[in-house]
C-alpha positions in Angstrom: 154.0 1.5 -72.5 152.4 3.1 -69.5 149.0 4.9 -69.9 149.8 8.5 -69.1 146.0 9.4 -69.1 145.6 6.9 -66.2 148.8 8.4 -64.6 147.2 11.9 -64.7 143.6 10.9 -63.7 144.0 8.1 -61.1 147.7 7.4 -60.3 146.7 5.5 -57.1 144.7 2.9 -59.0 147.3 2.7 -61.8 150.0 2.0 -59.2 148.0 -0.9 -57.6 147.2 -2.4 -61.1 150.9 -2.2 -62.1 152.0 -3.9 -58.9 149.2 -6.5 -59.3 150.7 -7.4 -62.7 154.2 -7.8 -61.4 155.8 -11.2 -60.7 157.7 -9.6 -57.9 158.7 -6.4 -56.2 161.5 -5.5 -53.8 160.3 -5.2 -50.2 162.4 -3.5 -47.6 163.1 -4.4 -44.0 162.5 -2.2 -41.0 166.2 -2.8 -40.3 167.8 -0.4 -42.7 171.1 -2.3 -42.5 169.4 -5.2 -44.3 168.9 -5.4 -48.0 165.5 -5.3 -49.8 164.3 -8.7 -50.9 162.2 -10.0 -53.8 158.6 -10.8 -52.8 155.5 -11.8 -54.9 152.7 -9.2 -54.3 149.1 -10.3 -53.8 147.1 -7.1 -54.5 143.6 -6.3 -53.3 143.0 -3.3 -55.6 139.6 -2.4 -54.1 141.0 -2.3 -50.5 144.3 -0.6 -51.6 146.4 -3.2 -49.7 149.2 -5.5 -50.8 149.8 -8.9 -49.1 152.9 -11.1 -49.2 153.3 -14.7 -48.1 156.4 -14.9 -46.0 158.3 -17.1 -43.5 158.0 -16.4 -39.8 161.5 -17.7 -39.2 163.3 -15.4 -41.7 164.7 -12.0 -40.9 161.8 -10.0 -42.4 159.1 -12.2 -40.9 160.5 -12.4 -37.4 161.2 -8.6 -37.4 157.7 -7.7 -38.4 156.2 -10.2 -35.9 158.2 -8.4 -33.2 157.2 -4.9 -34.4 155.1 -3.9 -37.3 157.0 -1.1 -39.1 157.1 1.4 -41.9 159.0 0.0 -44.9 159.7 0.8 -48.5 158.6 -1.3 -51.5 160.0 -0.8 -55.0 158.4 -1.8 -58.3 160.5 -1.6 -61.5 159.1 -2.3 -65.0 160.2 -1.1 -68.4 157.8 1.8 -68.5 156.6 2.2 -64.9 158.6 2.6 -61.7 157.5 3.2 -58.1 158.9 3.6 -54.7 156.2 3.1 -52.1 156.3 3.7 -48.4 153.8 2.0 -46.1 153.1 0.0 -42.9 154.0 -3.7 -42.9 152.4 -5.9 -40.3 151.4 -9.6 -39.7 148.0 -10.6 -41.1 146.8 -14.1 -40.2 143.3 -13.8 -41.6 142.3 -17.2 -43.1 139.9 -15.5 -45.6 142.7 -13.4 -47.0 145.0 -16.5 -47.2 142.2 -18.4 -49.0 141.7 -15.5 -51.4 145.3 -15.4 -52.6 146.3 -19.1 -52.1 147.4 -20.7 -55.4 149.6 -23.5 -56.7 152.7 -21.2 -56.8 152.2 -20.2 -53.1 151.6 -23.8 -52.2 155.0 -24.8 -53.5 156.6 -22.8 -50.7 154.5 -24.2 -47.9 154.5 -28.0 -47.8 152.2 -27.9 -44.8 149.5 -26.1 -46.9 147.5 -23.1 -45.6 148.3 -24.0 -42.0 152.1 -24.5 -42.5 153.8 -23.5 -39.3 156.3 -21.3 -41.1 153.9 -19.4 -43.2 153.3 -15.8 -42.3 151.1 -13.4 -44.3 152.2 -9.8 -44.3 150.0 -6.9 -45.0 151.4 -3.8 -46.6 149.3 -0.7 -46.3 150.7 1.9 -48.7 150.8 5.6 -47.4 152.6 7.4 -50.2 154.7 6.8 -53.3 156.9 8.4 -55.9 155.9 7.1 -59.4 157.4 7.4 -62.9 155.7 6.5 -66.1 156.6 6.6 -69.8 154.7 6.1 -73.0 157.8 6.0 -75.2 158.5 3.0 -77.4 162.1 2.0 -78.1 162.0 4.2 -81.2 160.4 7.1 -79.2 163.1 6.8 -76.6 165.8 7.1 -79.2 164.0 10.0 -80.9 163.8 11.9 -77.5 167.5 11.3 -76.8 168.5 12.5 -80.3 166.2 15.5 -80.1 167.5 16.5 -76.7 171.1 16.2 -77.9 170.4 18.4 -80.9 168.5 21.0 -78.9 170.8 20.9 -75.9 168.0 20.0 -73.4 166.9 17.1 -71.4 164.9 14.3 -73.1 161.2 14.0 -72.4 160.8 10.4 -71.2 157.5 10.6 -69.4 156.0 11.9 -66.2 156.7 11.6 -62.5 154.9 12.6 -59.3 154.4 11.9 -55.6 151.1 10.6 -54.6 149.2 9.9 -51.4 147.5 6.5 -51.0 
């Protein structure tokens, strides 16, 4: 269950922490005719930035190398959802690569940290729409039943738009 107190007090920090705990998010392309793709986020909560290891020969990597662009990123969890808009650009800083390098990342890049195909992308979030719920499965059913009896919408949590 999402912490609604954090949602009210510091939704920006909560968003980054939620994304940091995710195995993957869906990252959009600047080419809106292309589908979003799953990417593993590497989150620097203190800097408010999300990094992705990518491939410079793929559609997303080659497009961003040609022109950094505004894109959307979506995070979906059972109790927390977000649609984030921000700037995506290449980021070839060796200190950042070292900071987030791990055995899972290494599996994708046989050439190691200097693999010719590896491209680190930097996502700088600008704004987001976020939704959070503190309802358990039983609480969810209770809200649905109560709403049906009263003829109103169920109270499933909170939502808001935030600046980052």
